C-alpha positions in Angstrom: 43.9 -64.7 30.7 41.0 -62.6 31.7 38.9 -60.6 29.4 38.0 -57.0 30.1 34.6 -57.5 28.3 32.8 -60.2 26.2 32.0 -57.1 23.9 34.3 -56.3 20.9 35.0 -52.4 21.0 34.6 -50.4 17.8 37.9 -48.6 19.0 40.3 -48.8 21.8 42.3 -45.9 22.7 45.6 -46.3 24.3 46.3 -43.3 26.7 43.9 -41.0 28.2 46.0 -37.6 27.7 44.6 -34.8 25.7 44.6 -36.6 22.2 43.0 -39.6 23.8 40.3 -37.5 25.4 39.4 -35.6 22.1 39.3 -38.9 20.3 37.2 -40.7 22.8 34.6 -37.7 22.9 34.4 -37.3 19.4 34.2 -41.2 18.4 31.5 -41.7 21.2 29.4 -38.7 20.2 29.2 -40.4 16.7 28.2 -43.7 18.4 31.0 -45.6 18.5 31.5 -48.0 21.3 34.9 -46.3 22.6 37.2 -48.3 25.3 40.3 -46.0 26.5 43.1 -47.8 28.6 45.0 -45.7 30.7 47.9 -46.5 32.9 47.5 -43.8 35.3 44.6 -42.9 37.7 42.4 -39.9 38.4 43.9 -36.9 40.3 41.7 -35.0 42.6 42.6 -31.2 42.4 42.7 -31.3 46.2 45.7 -33.5 45.9 47.5 -30.6 44.0 50.6 -29.3 45.9 50.0 -25.7 44.6 47.8 -24.5 47.6 49.8 -26.1 50.3 52.4 -24.3 52.2 55.0 -26.9 51.5 54.3 -27.1 47.6 58.0 -26.5 46.7 58.9 -29.2 48.8 56.3 -31.4 47.1 57.7 -30.7 43.7 61.0 -32.5 44.7 59.6 -35.9 44.7 55.9 -36.7 44.8 55.0 -34.1 42.2 58.1 -34.1 40.3 57.8 -33.6 36.5 60.5 -36.3 36.0 58.6 -39.6 36.2 62.1 -41.5 37.2 62.0 -39.2 40.2 58.4 -39.4 41.0 58.0 -43.0 40.9 54.3 -43.6 40.9 53.0 -46.9 40.3 51.7 -45.8 36.9 55.1 -44.3 35.9 57.4 -46.4 33.8 61.4 -45.8 34.1 63.5 -44.2 31.2 67.0 -44.9 30.6 68.3 -41.2 30.4 72.1 -42.1 30.2 72.4 -40.6 26.6 70.3 -37.5 26.6 70.9 -34.1 27.0 67.1 -33.3 28.1 65.0 -35.3 30.3 61.4 -36.0 28.6 58.9 -35.2 31.3 55.5 -36.6 31.3 52.9 -37.6 33.8 50.6 -40.8 33.9 47.2 -40.0 34.5 43.5 -39.2 33.2 44.4 -36.0 31.4 48.1 -36.9 31.0 50.8 -34.3 31.1 48.1 -31.9 30.7 47.5 -32.1 34.4 51.1 -30.2 34.8 51.0 -28.4 31.8 51.1 -24.6 32.0 48.1 -24.3 29.4 49.8 -22.0 27.1 47.7 -22.5 24.0 49.6 -21.6 21.0 48.8 -22.7 17.2 51.5 -23.4 14.8 52.3 -20.9 12.2 51.7 -21.4 8.4 55.2 -21.6 8.0 55.8 -24.5 10.4 54.3 -26.7 7.8 56.6 -25.8 4.8 60.0 -25.7 6.4 61.1 -27.7 2.9 59.6 -25.2 0.9 60.7 -22.1 2.9 64.1 -23.3 4.3 65.2 -26.1 1.9 65.6 -28.3 5.1 63.6 -31.4 6.7 60.3 -32.2 5.3 57.0 -30.3 4.8 53.9 -31.8 6.4 51.3 -33.4 4.2 48.8 -30.8 5.5 49.2 -27.2 6.0 47.7 -24.7 8.9 44.4 -24.3 6.7 43.4 -27.8 6.9 43.8 -27.5 10.8 42.4 -24.2 11.3 38.8 -25.3 11.7 39.9 -27.8 14.0 41.9 -25.4 16.1 38.7 -23.2 16.2 36.4 -25.8 17.5 38.9 -27.1 20.3 39.4 -23.5 21.3 35.8 -23.0 21.7 35.2 -26.5 23.6 37.7 -25.6 26.0 37.0 -22.0 26.7 40.6 -20.9 25.4 41.4 -17.4 26.9 43.0 -14.8 24.5 43.0 -11.6 22.5 42.5 -12.0 18.7 44.4 -9.8 16.2 47.9 -10.8 16.7 49.7 -9.8 13.4 51.5 -12.9 13.8 49.2 -15.1 13.2 46.4 -15.3 10.7 43.1 -14.4 11.9 41.7 -16.1 15.0 39.3 -14.9 17.8 38.5 -16.1 21.4 35.1 -16.5 23.2 37.1 -15.7 26.6 38.8 -12.5 27.1 42.6 -12.7 27.9 43.7 -12.7 31.7 44.9 -9.7 33.2 48.9 -9.3 32.2 49.4 -7.8 35.8 52.3 -5.8 36.9 54.6 -7.9 35.8 53.3 -8.1 32.2 52.8 -4.5 32.0 56.8 -4.0 33.2 57.8 -6.5 30.5 55.7 -4.9 27.6 57.5 -1.4 28.3 60.7 -3.2 28.3 59.4 -4.8 24.7 58.0 -1.6 23.4 61.5 0.1 24.2 63.2 -2.6 22.1 60.4 -2.5 19.4 59.6 -6.3 19.6 56.6 -8.1 19.0 54.7 -9.0 22.0 51.2 -10.0 22.8 48.8 -10.9 25.7 49.1 -14.6 26.6 46.7 -17.1 25.3 45.8 -19.9 27.8 43.6 -22.8 28.2 42.4 -21.2 31.1 38.8 -20.0 31.2 38.5 -16.2 32.5 35.1 -17.2 33.3 33.2 -20.3 34.7 32.9 -22.5 31.8 31.3 -26.0 31.8 33.3 -27.9 34.1 36.0 -25.4 34.7 35.7 -22.5 37.2 37.0 -19.1 36.6 40.8 -18.7 37.1 41.6 -17.3 40.6 45.2 -16.5 39.9 46.9 -18.6 42.1 50.1 -19.0 39.4 50.6 -22.4 40.2 49.4 -24.0 36.9 52.5 -26.2 36.3 52.0 -28.0 39.5 48.4 -28.7 38.7 45.5 -26.6 39.5 43.8 -26.9 43.0 40.9 -24.8 42.0 39.8 -26.7 38.7 40.2 -23.7 36.7 43.0 -25.0 34.1 41.6 -26.9 31.1 43.5 -29.9 31.9 41.9 -32.9 29.9 40.7 -34.7 32.7 38.0 -31.5 33.5 38.0 -30.1 30.0 37.3 -33.3 27.8 37.0 -36.5 29.9 33.3 -35.7 31.7 32.0 -34.9 28.2 33.5 -38.0 26.6 32.2 -40.2 29.5 28.6 -38.6 29.3 28.9 -39.5 25.5 29.3 -43.2 26.3 33.2 -43.6 26.4 34.4 -46.3 28.7 37.6 -45.2 30.4 39.8 -47.7 32.3 42.6 -46.8 34.7 45.3 -48.6 36.2 45.7 -50.4 32.5 49.3 -50.8 31.3 49.1 -51.9 27.8 52.2 -53.9 26.3 50.9 -55.2 23.0 48.7 -54.3 20.5 47.8 -57.4 18.3 47.0 -58.0 14.6 45.1 -60.8 12.8 46.1 -63.0 10.1 45.1 -60.1 7.3 47.1 -57.7 9.2 44.4 -55.7 11.0 44.9 -54.7 14.7 42.2 -56.9 16.4 43.0 -56.6 20.4 45.1 -54.5 23.0 46.7 -56.6 25.5 47.1 -55.1 29.0 48.0 -55.7 32.6 45.9 -54.5 35.5 47.6 -53.3 39.0 47.2 -56.8 40.4 49.4 -58.0 37.4 46.5 -59.7 35.6 46.6 -60.0 31.8 43.4 -58.6 29.9 42.7 -58.7 26.2 40.3 -56.2 24.7 39.1 -57.2 21.3 38.5 -54.2 19.0 37.8 -52.9 15.5 40.4 -50.4 15.6 43.3 -49.1 17.8 44.3 -45.3 18.4 47.5 -44.8 19.9 47.5 -41.5 22.2 50.3 -42.5 24.6 52.6 -39.4 23.7 56.0 -39.7 21.7 57.6 -42.0 23.9 54.7 -44.2 25.1 53.4 -44.6 21.6 56.7 -45.7 19.9 57.6 -47.7 23.0 54.4 -49.8 22.5 54.8 -50.4 18.7 58.3 -51.7 19.3 56.9 -54.0 22.0 54.2 -55.2 19.6 56.7 -56.6 17.2 55.6 -60.3 15.7 56.7 -62.6 13.0 54.5 -60.2 10.6 56.2 -57.0 12.0 59.6 -58.0 13.3 60.8 -54.3 13.5 57.9 -53.2 15.5 54.2 -52.6 14.6 53.8 -50.0 11.8 57.4 -49.9 11.3 58.1 -51.1 7.6 59.5 -47.6 7.2 62.1 -48.1 10.0 61.1 -44.8 11.5 59.1 -45.5 14.5 61.1 -44.2 17.3 63.3 -42.0 15.3 63.4 -38.0 14.8 62.6 -37.3 18.7 61.9 -33.7 19.0 61.9 -32.3 22.6 61.8 -28.8 22.3 64.7 -27.6 24.6 63.9 -24.7 26.7 66.2 -22.0 28.5 65.3 -18.9 30.6 66.5 -15.7 31.8 64.9 -14.8 35.3 64.7 -11.0 36.2 64.7 -9.6 39.8 63.0 -6.4 40.0 63.3 -3.7 42.8 59.7 -3.0 42.6 57.0 -5.4 43.7 55.6 -7.2 40.2 53.3 -9.4 42.0 54.9 -12.3 40.6 52.8 -14.7 42.7 49.8 -14.0 40.6 48.9 -16.3 37.4 48.6 -17.6 34.9 51.6 -19.5 34.6 50.5 -19.8 31.7 52.0 -17.0 30.1 51.3 -13.3 30.9 53.1 -12.2 27.5 54.7 -14.1 24.5 57.0 -13.1 21.8 57.3 -14.1 18.3 59.9 -11.6 17.5 62.5 -14.4 16.6 60.3 -17.2 15.3 61.1 -17.3 11.7 64.2 -18.2 9.9 66.7 -15.4 9.4 70.2 -17.2 8.3 72.2 -13.6 9.4 71.7 -15.4 13.0 73.5 -18.4 11.7 71.0 -21.2 12.1 67.6 -22.2 10.7 64.1 -21.7 12.4 63.8 -19.7 15.5 62.1 -19.6 19.1 59.2 -18.3 21.0 59.7 -16.3 24.2 56.8 -16.4 26.9 56.9 -14.5 30.1 56.1 -16.4 33.2 55.4 -15.2 36.8 57.3 -17.1 39.7 55.6 -17.8 42.6 57.5 -18.9 45.6 61.4 -18.5 46.3 62.8 -22.1 45.0 63.9 -20.4 41.5 65.1 -17.6 43.5 67.5 -19.5 45.4 68.5 -21.9 42.3 69.6 -18.8 40.6 72.3 -18.1 43.7 73.5 -21.8 43.2 76.9 -20.4 42.5 77.1 -18.4 45.4 79.0 -19.6 48.9 76.4 -21.7 51.1 76.3 -18.7 53.9 75.3 -16.5 51.1 72.1 -18.5 50.2 71.4 -20.0 53.5 70.8 -19.3 57.2 70.4 -15.5 57.8 71.2 -14.8 54.3 67.7 -16.5 53.4 66.0 -13.4 54.7 68.1 -11.2 52.5 67.1 -13.2 49.2 63.3 -13.7 50.4 62.8 -9.8 49.7 62.6 -10.8 46.2 59.7 -12.9 46.4 57.2 -11.6 44.2 59.8 -9.6 42.4 60.8 -12.2 39.8 59.8 -12.6 36.2 60.9 -15.6 33.9 61.4 -15.1 30.2 61.4 -18.4 28.8 62.6 -19.7 25.4 60.8 -22.5 23.6 63.3 -23.5 21.0 62.3 -25.3 17.6 63.9 -28.7 17.7 64.5 -30.1 14.1 64.2 -33.8 13.2 67.3 -35.9 13.2 67.0 -39.7 13.2 69.9 -40.2 15.8 67.5 -38.8 18.3 65.2 -41.7 19.1 63.3 -44.1 21.6 64.3 -47.4 21.7 63.6 -50.7 23.9 66.3 -51.0 27.0 68.2 -54.2 27.0 68.2 -54.4 30.7 65.7 -51.7 32.4 62.2 -52.7 32.8 58.9 -51.3 34.3 57.3 -53.0 37.5 55.6 -55.3 35.3 58.8 -56.5 33.4 58.2 -54.8 30.3 61.4 -53.2 28.6 61.6 -49.5 29.3 62.4 -46.5 26.8 65.8 -45.8 26.4 66.1 -42.2 25.2 69.0 -41.0 22.8 68.9 -37.1 22.2 71.7 -34.7 21.6 71.2 -31.3 21.1 72.4 -30.5 17.6 74.7 -27.4 16.5 71.9 -25.6 14.9 69.7 -26.1 18.1 72.7 -24.9 20.2 73.0 -21.6 18.3 69.1 -21.0 18.5 69.3 -21.7 22.4 72.3 -19.1 22.5 70.7 -16.5 20.6 67.3 -16.9 22.3 69.2 -16.6 25.8 70.7 -13.3 24.6 67.5 -11.7 23.6 65.7 -12.9 27.1 68.6 -10.9 28.8 67.8 -8.0 26.5 64.2 -8.0 27.3 65.0 -8.0 31.2 67.4 -5.2 30.8 64.9 -3.2 28.7 62.7 -3.7 31.5 64.8 -2.5 34.2 65.6 -5.8 36.1 67.8 -5.2 38.9 69.6 -8.7 38.8 69.4 -11.1 35.9 70.2 -14.9 36.3 70.2 -17.1 33.0 69.9 -20.9 32.7 71.5 -22.1 29.5 69.4 -25.2 29.4 66.4 -26.6 31.5 67.3 -30.1 31.6 63.7 -31.2 32.8 61.7 -29.1 30.6 59.2 -28.5 28.9 57.5 -32.1 28.2 57.0 -31.8 24.6 57.5 -35.2 23.1 57.3 -34.9 19.1 58.1 -36.7 16.1 58.7 -40.5 16.6 55.9 -41.8 14.1 56.1 -38.9 11.6 53.1 -38.5 8.9 53.6 -38.4 5.5 52.3 -39.5 2.1 55.4 -41.9 1.3 55.4 -45.1 3.4 59.0 -45.4 2.9 59.8 -42.0 4.6 56.7 -41.8 7.2 54.8 -44.0 9.6 51.4 -42.8 9.3 49.4 -40.7 6.6 48.0 -37.3 6.7 45.1 -38.4 8.9 47.4 -40.4 11.3 46.5 -43.8 9.8 49.0 -46.4 9.6 50.4 -47.0 6.4 51.0 -50.6 7.2 48.0 -51.6 9.6 44.7 -49.9 8.1 42.8 -49.5 11.0 45.6 -48.5 13.8 45.8 -44.6 14.2 48.3 -42.4 15.9 46.8 -39.0 17.3 49.6 -37.7 19.8 52.5 -35.6 19.0 54.4 -38.5 17.4 53.0 -37.5 14.3 54.5 -34.0 13.9 57.0 -33.8 10.9 58.5 -30.7 12.5 58.3 -29.1 15.7 57.8 -25.3 15.6 58.5 -23.2 18.5 55.2 -23.3 19.9 53.5 -25.3 22.8 52.3 -28.2 20.9 48.9 -29.2 22.6 46.6 -26.8 20.9 47.8 -28.8 17.6 47.9 -32.1 19.0 44.2 -31.6 20.2 43.0 -30.2 16.6 44.8 -33.0 14.9 43.3 -35.7 17.0 39.9 -34.0 16.3 40.6 -34.1 12.7 41.8 -38.0 12.8 38.8 -38.9 15.0 36.1 -37.3 12.3 38.2 -39.2 9.8 37.8 -42.4 11.5 34.2 -42.2 12.0 33.7 -41.1 8.3 35.7 -44.0 7.1 35.1 -46.6 9.4 33.7 -49.2 7.0 37.0 -48.9 4.6 40.2 -50.4 6.1 42.0 -51.9 3.0 45.0 -53.7 3.9 48.0 -52.3 2.2 49.6 -54.3 -0.7 
């Protein structure tokens, strides 16, 4: 076995996505010796497909959101035989933020108190006000662009002004005004002016395929350069397969395999899991031992359970007028929280967020005509359809997903990755409550287009490969019997093991979760630094 270093790290972080980047930067600045192990690689903005003529073709394989389709060396396969929604993710420095839309939304106060307000699920052990100062600090660090004063939120403000709504945003906003429904200019982690390592947005509208201009605050640009400058060490091509513990129950090493198949052991005083809601639970289950027969940190039996995936649907409107839908950010031009909170008159609990996105290219338009005969979609017919390029707007629904133990991540008994490690198996079924929520949101999205004057409206009842929000599989709580970590992300079972990704979320809300994940990671990282000398083993 080869050793990465003769030195013992103060902290080893598993995963170089948003939560890992924030944690590495915070701890390195506080003087800790930090090593982050990332199974993917650095990706150059020049490699992204968005500024290439064939970009929509490149999305079918090399840049697919689905790792099973993409099949890069860093990807691990997933058994998706028993899931209604395909979890999407990207292995690389910056993680899935490389391909996210940078919609930067905080949870609302009600999201932390679902049990108190609605009598279902569980309350979080923290509330909005615990996270608010961390939300503010991450927003400022990344240069989040938005407009303060949204009455749906507690007071918040932004250093960067919001992006232009564009013609499409104005058309949609007029429709929302006709309906009398809430809307607000989009908040995006995409600076409107040059900011640190980020350049001013050039509005190419291809945010969800990677920003070729380096304007989007993906965490490879937004945080990692600062973490490395502070002294954090980032190791790429490192596939972790075990977190080891000593005789007293403390995590003392992380074992990983490089691309050549060589095994390494990095000794450490603490471990931080930041591998997303699937990767983290998979690694904890892989780290089973005599002391932890059901998986590390799993005395509750909840590791991998309560998976929430935020199923999405969408209504695409084609407009006679040119709405310049090739202009970004995408990202969101507008969002609406009109139907966010529970209203039991609708027949279900909780709600949804709607966001308006531009649609560059013609792929989505062609997809909307899937039910038409072949000769009405291809050949000469393409020239009739392409007149709608630049005329398409997408109202998408981000649906709150309630936790259910049957929705879970386990280790597959047959499928393995390229190193022979068991792949994750995803069991996820849309509940009756979530289906009612989906149906209601889709009907409202159609109304939004109708009010705005769309000439044609096409609906997608479920985006099977969207949106990449993987939450809840190692939930936080005060009771070790009903949660995996405490309110600071510290394992109840292993006192120097922490989780900082979306695994710890108790409920999902209906917001894009990266802002919350980053704020929680900052809070946990500072707690680690403040309590480094106190790591008592639970009785």
